[in-house]
C-alpha positions in Angstrom: 0.0 0.0 0.0 2.8 2.4 0.8 4.4 1.8 -2.6 1.1 2.9 -4.3 1.0 6.1 -2.2 4.7 6.8 -3.1 3.9 6.3 -6.7 1.1 8.9 -6.5 3.5 11.4 -4.9 6.0 10.7 -7.6 3.4 11.2 -10.3 2.4 14.5 -8.7 6.0 15.6 -8.6 6.5 14.9 -12.2 3.3 16.6 -13.2 4.5 19.7 -11.4 7.8 19.4 -13.2 6.0 19.0 -16.6 3.7 22.0 -15.8 6.8 24.2 -15.4 8.7 22.9 -18.3 9.4 25.5 -21.0 7.7 28.3 -18.8 9.6 31.5 -18.3 8.9 34.7 -16.4 9.8 37.6 -18.7 10.9 41.0 -17.6 12.5 44.2 -18.9 15.9 45.4 -17.9 17.6 48.4 -19.6 15.1 48.3 -22.5 15.9 44.6 -23.3 13.7 41.5 -22.7 14.9 38.9 -20.3 13.5 35.6 -19.0 14.1 33.2 -16.1 12.8 29.7 -15.7 9.5 29.9 -13.7 10.7 27.0 -11.5 13.1 29.4 -9.7 10.5 32.1 -9.0 9.0 32.2 -5.5 7.0 35.4 -5.9 7.0 38.9 -7.4 6.6 42.0 -5.1 6.7 45.7 -5.6 9.8 47.7 -4.7 9.9 48.3 -1.0 12.2 49.7 1.7 15.6 48.1 1.4 17.9 48.1 4.4 21.5 48.7 3.3 24.2 46.4 4.7 27.8 47.5 4.9 30.7 45.6 3.2 28.6 43.9 0.5 29.2 44.0 -3.2 27.8 47.2 -4.9 25.1 45.2 -6.7 23.7 43.9 -3.4 21.4 46.7 -2.4 20.7 45.3 1.1 18.0 43.2 2.6 14.2 43.3 3.0 11.9 41.8 5.6 9.4 39.6 3.7 6.9 38.3 6.2 9.5 37.8 8.8 12.2 36.4 6.6 15.3 38.4 5.7 15.8 38.4 1.9 19.0 39.8 0.3 18.3 42.0 -2.7 20.4 42.3 -5.8 20.0 45.1 -8.4 20.3 43.2 -11.7 21.2 46.4 -13.5 24.2 46.9 -11.3 25.1 43.2 -11.5 25.4 43.5 -15.3 27.2 46.9 -15.1 24.2 48.7 -16.7 23.5 52.4 -15.9 21.4 52.7 -12.8 18.0 54.4 -12.8 15.7 55.6 -10.2 13.2 53.0 -9.1 9.7 53.7 -10.4 6.2 52.3 -9.9 6.9 49.5 -12.4 10.1 48.4 -10.7 9.7 44.9 -9.1 11.5 42.5 -7.0 11.4 38.9 -8.3 12.1 36.6 -5.3 14.0 33.6 -6.6 15.6 30.5 -5.1 19.3 30.4 -6.1 20.7 27.1 -4.8 18.5 27.2 -1.8 19.1 30.9 -1.1 16.0 33.1 -1.3 17.2 36.2 -3.2 15.3 39.3 -4.5 16.2 40.5 -8.0 15.3 44.1 -8.8 14.2 44.5 -12.4 12.7 47.4 -14.3 9.4 45.8 -15.0 7.9 42.3 -15.0 6.1 41.4 -18.3 4.5 38.0 -18.4 4.9 34.2 -18.2 5.6 32.7 -21.6 6.1 29.2 -23.1 9.4 29.0 -24.8 9.9 25.4 -26.1 13.4 24.0 -25.9 13.6 23.9 -29.7 13.2 27.7 -29.7 16.2 28.3 -27.4 19.5 28.9 -29.0 23.0 28.9 -27.4 24.1 32.2 -25.9 26.2 34.4 -28.1 29.9 34.5 -27.5 31.4 37.6 -25.9 34.4 39.5 -27.3 36.6 37.1 -25.4 35.3 34.2 -27.4 33.4 32.8 -24.4 29.7 32.6 -23.6 28.5 35.0 -20.9 28.2 33.1 -17.7 24.9 34.9 -16.9 23.1 33.8 -20.2 21.6 30.3 -20.5 20.3 30.9 -24.0 18.4 33.1 -26.4 14.7 32.4 -26.6 12.8 33.0 -29.8 9.3 34.2 -29.3 7.7 35.2 -32.6 9.9 38.0 -34.0 11.4 38.8 -30.6 14.3 37.5 -28.7 14.3 36.9 -24.9 17.7 36.7 -23.1 17.3 33.7 -20.8 19.3 34.2 -17.6 21.2 31.3 -15.9 20.0 31.9 -12.4 22.5 29.4 -11.0 25.4 31.6 -12.3 24.1 35.0 -11.3 26.3 34.7 -8.2 29.6 32.9 -8.0 30.3 30.6 -5.0 32.0 33.3 -2.9 29.1 35.7 -3.5 26.6 32.9 -2.7 28.3 32.4 0.7 28.3 36.2 1.3 24.6 36.4 0.5 23.8 33.4 2.7 25.2 35.3 5.7 22.7 38.1 5.2 19.7 35.8 5.7 18.2 34.8 9.0 
């Protein structure tokens, strides 16, 4: 009997996995369209008061208190060395799970959830050093548009992940 229950749980797990396959949350950053796999997204919240923390990288804006949980917040524009802008009413924080670490990503504007089938995702372009950008997982083709698919696992290096982890409680 237990085996049958376990099978049901396994089936539910795989159905959830299948439901999220090829689904991406799209957002705007510096007038470009980006996407992240929906499976990493915990929630989307409006911009709110961020408490600055000393001795953190310049792209780490600080932390927020989200229902009693301390969440480090990264400004993705700063992470990519894009010009900074003043936060507006469309600015959002996408709370994601990066290797078990809840992290807020500040983006200019969240767009929508899209299906981008695996066959419509090309390899990332090479940089001027002849390498692929570590931040880019691929280039998603959606109609006539291209969405830059971020590699969430590579948004922070191992040292940065450890530093971010110390900001959580």
